[in-house]
VOVEX-749913 format. One record per residue (C-alpha): x negated, y, z negated. Coordinates in Angstrom, 3 decimals, padded with zeros to 6 digits. Each point is the difference from the previous one (the first is absolute). Layout:
N
<node X="X" Y="Y" Z="Z"/>
...
This chain:
228
<node X="011.588" Y="-013.260" Z="-055.798"/>
<node X="-001.954" Y="000.865" Z="002.656"/>
<node X="001.079" Y="001.707" Z="002.920"/>
<node X="-001.323" Y="-000.791" Z="003.697"/>
<node X="-000.150" Y="002.141" Z="002.774"/>
<node X="002.603" Y="-001.613" Z="002.956"/>
<node X="-002.161" Y="000.382" Z="003.558"/>
<node X="001.662" Y="002.227" Z="002.476"/>
<node X="001.140" Y="-001.328" Z="003.459"/>
<node X="-002.704" Y="001.689" Z="001.353"/>
<node X="-002.728" Y="-001.455" Z="-002.174"/>
<node X="001.358" Y="-003.491" Z="000.473"/>
<node X="-000.395" Y="000.785" Z="003.287"/>
<node X="-003.468" Y="000.711" Z="-000.147"/>
<node X="-000.907" Y="-002.820" Z="-002.135"/>
<node X="001.580" Y="-002.707" Z="002.323"/>
<node X="-001.837" Y="001.736" Z="003.068"/>
<node X="-003.162" Y="-000.517" Z="-001.630"/>
<node X="000.971" Y="-003.434" Z="-001.035"/>
<node X="000.346" Y="-000.762" Z="003.314"/>
<node X="-003.595" Y="001.020" Z="001.238"/>
<node X="-001.182" Y="-001.721" Z="-003.439"/>
<node X="001.623" Y="-003.033" Z="001.621"/>
<node X="-001.536" Y="-000.055" Z="003.742"/>
<node X="-002.230" Y="-002.447" Z="-000.914"/>
<node X="002.462" Y="-002.609" Z="-000.596"/>
<node X="001.967" Y="000.295" Z="003.136"/>
<node X="-002.873" Y="001.067" Z="002.554"/>
<node X="-003.558" Y="-001.389" Z="000.881"/>
<node X="-003.183" Y="002.128" Z="-001.098"/>
<node X="-000.396" Y="001.528" Z="003.698"/>
<node X="004.211" Y="001.198" Z="-000.034"/>
<node X="-000.398" Y="001.233" Z="-003.067"/>
<node X="-002.963" Y="002.321" Z="000.976"/>
<node X="001.708" Y="001.127" Z="002.904"/>
<node X="003.029" Y="000.918" Z="-001.876"/>
<node X="-002.054" Y="001.817" Z="-002.347"/>
<node X="-001.868" Y="002.345" Z="002.868"/>
<node X="003.126" Y="000.218" Z="001.845"/>
<node X="000.982" Y="001.604" Z="-003.452"/>
<node X="-002.808" Y="002.161" Z="-000.426"/>
<node X="-000.136" Y="001.026" Z="003.315"/>
<node X="003.669" Y="001.048" Z="000.555"/>
<node X="-000.433" Y="002.775" Z="-002.434"/>
<node X="-000.129" Y="003.390" Z="001.218"/>
<node X="-002.335" Y="001.090" Z="-002.456"/>
<node X="-002.500" Y="-002.518" Z="000.774"/>
<node X="-000.605" Y="000.475" Z="003.448"/>
<node X="001.727" Y="002.976" Z="001.143"/>
<node X="000.899" Y="-001.498" Z="004.016"/>
<node X="-001.285" Y="-003.316" Z="-000.127"/>
<node X="002.767" Y="-001.808" Z="-001.715"/>
<node X="000.346" Y="-003.828" Z="000.310"/>
<node X="-002.022" Y="-002.573" Z="001.849"/>
<node X="-000.590" Y="-000.808" Z="003.587"/>
<node X="001.453" Y="-003.750" Z="000.607"/>
<node X="-003.344" Y="-001.345" Z="000.948"/>
<node X="-001.286" Y="001.275" Z="-003.140"/>
<node X="002.293" Y="-001.928" Z="-001.634"/>
<node X="-000.209" Y="-003.670" Z="002.136"/>
<node X="-003.532" Y="000.657" Z="-000.735"/>
<node X="-000.338" Y="-000.137" Z="-003.515"/>
<node X="002.789" Y="-003.011" Z="000.481"/>
<node X="-001.949" Y="-001.433" Z="002.556"/>
<node X="003.388" Y="-000.507" Z="002.072"/>
<node X="001.196" Y="000.885" Z="003.400"/>
<node X="003.167" Y="000.390" Z="002.022"/>
<node X="003.702" Y="001.210" Z="-000.794"/>
<node X="001.019" Y="-002.877" Z="-001.908"/>
<node X="-002.689" Y="-000.223" Z="-002.408"/>
<node X="000.341" Y="003.926" Z="-000.725"/>
<node X="003.402" Y="000.425" Z="000.058"/>
<node X="000.332" Y="-003.216" Z="-002.606"/>
<node X="-002.491" Y="001.913" Z="-002.003"/>
<node X="002.007" Y="003.056" Z="-000.101"/>
<node X="003.344" Y="-002.237" Z="-000.737"/>
<node X="-002.053" Y="-001.766" Z="-002.849"/>
<node X="-000.961" Y="003.038" Z="-001.808"/>
<node X="003.345" Y="001.906" Z="000.543"/>
<node X="001.320" Y="-002.354" Z="-001.788"/>
<node X="-001.539" Y="-000.384" Z="-002.817"/>
<node X="-000.353" Y="003.966" Z="-000.155"/>
<node X="002.870" Y="001.128" Z="001.423"/>
<node X="002.286" Y="001.252" Z="-002.989"/>
<node X="-002.733" Y="002.491" Z="-000.833"/>
<node X="-001.822" Y="000.241" Z="003.211"/>
<node X="-000.118" Y="-000.224" Z="003.877"/>
<node X="-002.467" Y="-001.049" Z="002.319"/>
<node X="000.813" Y="001.258" Z="003.669"/>
<node X="-002.315" Y="000.082" Z="002.947"/>
<node X="000.440" Y="002.565" Z="002.672"/>
<node X="-001.059" Y="-001.582" Z="003.439"/>
<node X="-000.233" Y="003.570" Z="001.781"/>
<node X="-001.959" Y="001.372" Z="-002.250"/>
<node X="-002.114" Y="-003.141" Z="-000.638"/>
<node X="000.469" Y="000.444" Z="-004.012"/>
<node X="000.914" Y="-001.876" Z="-002.935"/>
<node X="001.449" Y="001.495" Z="-003.296"/>
<node X="001.103" Y="-000.280" Z="-003.139"/>
<node X="003.365" Y="001.735" Z="-000.775"/>
<node X="000.967" Y="-000.009" Z="-003.905"/>
<node X="003.858" Y="000.103" Z="-000.332"/>
<node X="001.173" Y="002.466" Z="-003.304"/>
<node X="003.169" Y="000.598" Z="-001.291"/>
<node X="002.474" Y="002.803" Z="001.553"/>
<node X="-000.585" Y="002.158" Z="-002.851"/>
<node X="-003.871" Y="000.148" Z="000.452"/>
<node X="000.275" Y="000.160" Z="003.841"/>
<node X="002.285" Y="003.276" Z="-000.820"/>
<node X="-002.656" Y="001.511" Z="-002.308"/>
<node X="-002.785" Y="-000.619" Z="003.128"/>
<node X="001.638" Y="001.324" Z="003.090"/>
<node X="002.751" Y="002.952" Z="-000.053"/>
<node X="002.588" Y="-000.180" Z="002.366"/>
<node X="-001.522" Y="002.716" Z="002.340"/>
<node X="-003.035" Y="-002.461" Z="000.235"/>
<node X="002.137" Y="-003.081" Z="000.848"/>
<node X="001.565" Y="001.953" Z="002.625"/>
<node X="-002.954" Y="000.669" Z="001.560"/>
<node X="-001.161" Y="-003.362" Z="-000.208"/>
<node X="003.068" Y="-001.371" Z="001.508"/>
<node X="-000.283" Y="002.964" Z="002.911"/>
<node X="-003.542" Y="-001.177" Z="000.793"/>
<node X="001.134" Y="-003.798" Z="-000.314"/>
<node X="002.917" Y="000.653" Z="002.925"/>
<node X="-002.596" Y="001.981" Z="001.751"/>
<node X="-002.627" Y="-002.494" Z="000.119"/>
<node X="001.469" Y="-002.970" Z="-000.492"/>
<node X="002.857" Y="-000.064" Z="001.818"/>
<node X="-000.749" Y="002.570" Z="002.765"/>
<node X="-003.365" Y="-001.317" Z="000.110"/>
<node X="-001.703" Y="003.611" Z="-000.439"/>
<node X="-003.891" Y="-000.430" Z="-000.358"/>
<node X="000.526" Y="002.937" Z="-003.078"/>
<node X="002.263" Y="002.665" Z="-000.922"/>
<node X="-000.895" Y="003.877" Z="-000.405"/>
<node X="000.425" Y="002.204" Z="-002.823"/>
<node X="001.591" Y="002.581" Z="002.469"/>
<node X="002.065" Y="-002.837" Z="001.077"/>
<node X="001.695" Y="-001.143" Z="-003.960"/>
<node X="000.015" Y="003.947" Z="-000.637"/>
<node X="002.129" Y="000.545" Z="002.785"/>
<node X="002.347" Y="-002.874" Z="-000.311"/>
<node X="000.543" Y="001.203" Z="-003.629"/>
<node X="001.076" Y="002.977" Z="001.141"/>
<node X="-002.418" Y="001.893" Z="-001.512"/>
<node X="-002.969" Y="002.515" Z="001.286"/>
<node X="-001.036" Y="002.270" Z="-002.462"/>
<node X="-003.001" Y="000.113" Z="-001.612"/>
<node X="001.107" Y="-001.089" Z="-003.294"/>
<node X="002.089" Y="-002.820" Z="001.632"/>
<node X="-002.917" Y="-001.487" Z="001.361"/>
<node X="-001.919" Y="000.368" Z="-003.067"/>
<node X="002.778" Y="-001.865" Z="-001.641"/>
<node X="-000.093" Y="-002.831" Z="002.665"/>
<node X="-003.870" Y="-000.265" Z="-000.428"/>
<node X="001.069" Y="-000.655" Z="-003.846"/>
<node X="001.870" Y="-002.806" Z="001.252"/>
<node X="-002.319" Y="-001.987" Z="002.141"/>
<node X="-002.673" Y="000.378" Z="-002.554"/>
<node X="001.603" Y="-002.976" Z="-002.596"/>
<node X="000.577" Y="-002.175" Z="003.170"/>
<node X="-004.273" Y="000.367" Z="000.698"/>
<node X="-000.191" Y="-000.764" Z="-003.594"/>
<node X="001.824" Y="-003.385" Z="-000.049"/>
<node X="-001.784" Y="-000.606" Z="003.436"/>
<node X="002.990" Y="-000.025" Z="002.171"/>
<node X="-000.893" Y="002.382" Z="002.586"/>
<node X="-003.425" Y="001.621" Z="000.843"/>
<node X="-000.919" Y="003.155" Z="001.828"/>
<node X="-000.539" Y="-000.587" Z="003.720"/>
<node X="-002.663" Y="001.884" Z="002.044"/>
<node X="001.194" Y="001.343" Z="003.305"/>
<node X="-001.346" Y="003.847" Z="-000.021"/>
<node X="-001.042" Y="002.540" Z="-001.876"/>
<node X="002.883" Y="002.096" Z="000.493"/>
<node X="002.665" Y="-002.972" Z="-000.740"/>
<node X="000.821" Y="-002.239" Z="-003.592"/>
<node X="001.029" Y="-003.032" Z="000.400"/>
<node X="000.647" Y="-003.345" Z="-001.626"/>
<node X="000.257" Y="-003.648" Z="000.471"/>
<node X="001.830" Y="-002.681" Z="-001.997"/>
<node X="-002.451" Y="-002.723" Z="-001.580"/>
<node X="000.668" Y="-003.333" Z="-000.362"/>
<node X="001.348" Y="000.370" Z="-003.558"/>
<node X="002.347" Y="002.814" Z="000.754"/>
<node X="001.317" Y="-002.297" Z="003.172"/>
<node X="000.924" Y="-002.520" Z="-002.338"/>
<node X="001.018" Y="002.180" Z="-002.966"/>
<node X="004.327" Y="-000.071" Z="001.028"/>
<node X="001.373" Y="-003.572" Z="-000.700"/>
<node X="002.592" Y="-001.118" Z="002.358"/>
<node X="003.037" Y="000.768" Z="-002.162"/>
<node X="-001.186" Y="003.640" Z="-000.409"/>
<node X="-000.468" Y="000.062" Z="004.109"/>
<node X="003.632" Y="-001.301" Z="-000.271"/>
<node X="001.314" Y="002.652" Z="-001.927"/>
<node X="-001.275" Y="002.763" Z="001.145"/>
<node X="001.277" Y="-001.142" Z="003.676"/>
<node X="003.405" Y="-000.789" Z="-001.150"/>
<node X="000.012" Y="003.577" Z="-001.947"/>
<node X="-000.838" Y="001.177" Z="003.536"/>
<node X="002.526" Y="-001.668" Z="002.099"/>
<node X="002.492" Y="-000.147" Z="-002.613"/>
<node X="000.736" Y="-003.671" Z="000.456"/>
<node X="-001.466" Y="-003.799" Z="-001.668"/>
<node X="-002.282" Y="-001.066" Z="002.840"/>
<node X="-001.468" Y="-003.492" Z="-000.199"/>
<node X="-003.966" Y="-000.736" Z="-000.985"/>
<node X="-000.447" Y="-000.919" Z="003.780"/>
<node X="001.233" Y="003.499" Z="001.057"/>
<node X="-002.441" Y="001.776" Z="-002.762"/>
<node X="-002.855" Y="-001.903" Z="001.209"/>
<node X="000.597" Y="000.627" Z="003.707"/>
<node X="000.569" Y="003.271" Z="-000.839"/>
<node X="-003.607" Y="000.350" Z="-002.012"/>
<node X="-001.098" Y="-002.404" Z="002.289"/>
<node X="-000.911" Y="-002.117" Z="-003.016"/>
<node X="-000.114" Y="-003.843" Z="001.410"/>
<node X="-002.836" Y="-001.116" Z="-001.628"/>
<node X="000.731" Y="000.074" Z="-003.634"/>
<node X="000.295" Y="-003.586" Z="-001.488"/>
<node X="000.013" Y="000.704" Z="-003.633"/>
<node X="003.347" Y="001.356" Z="-001.761"/>
<node X="-000.541" Y="003.071" Z="-001.913"/>
<node X="001.294" Y="002.337" Z="-002.779"/>
<node X="001.719" Y="003.058" Z="000.112"/>
<node X="-002.034" Y="002.812" Z="-000.140"/>
């Protein structure tokens, strides 16, 4: 009698994700597969630091396409093939396309603690809703109610994981002030469903999707997203 090890849900998820990558050639052309793999590689914060993703003209040059219709068609088809485990997004404000990797909720909770997530949401609100160009560290410290030295160190420590996953980057403004700016990755980390729950919690009432998108200025998201 032999016994077999049953794969865990996490192992199944990882294997399915690898299967999607192995099967890209079935659904995409050689050029499209190349673009996706370059996006995947260049979306790694440990690889290119602050130069995440690819510019639109770089993608169009490889695919030999021009115009919004051709570009959006490529994005939609790639997301149709990979959408369960990956999401390709384009941020026209920053002119960057990146690949976001979907992870199970349990894995997401081990990547960012609640303090880091709160700081990211704070920066998202400041920069995407209030249109601030950057967020000062002093603002984060003041608005979170901490002003002593140890609390400042803790805030910086909670921002570090956001830098390591490529969600935020340091923004140079002066030698005496420290500031941070969202990257394309950071802007698109929050799903519509997560933002809806966050806003409903603060408003203490249920909101329609249109109200949430209007509040967070998200009118250009045409693909359904899974919950964070």
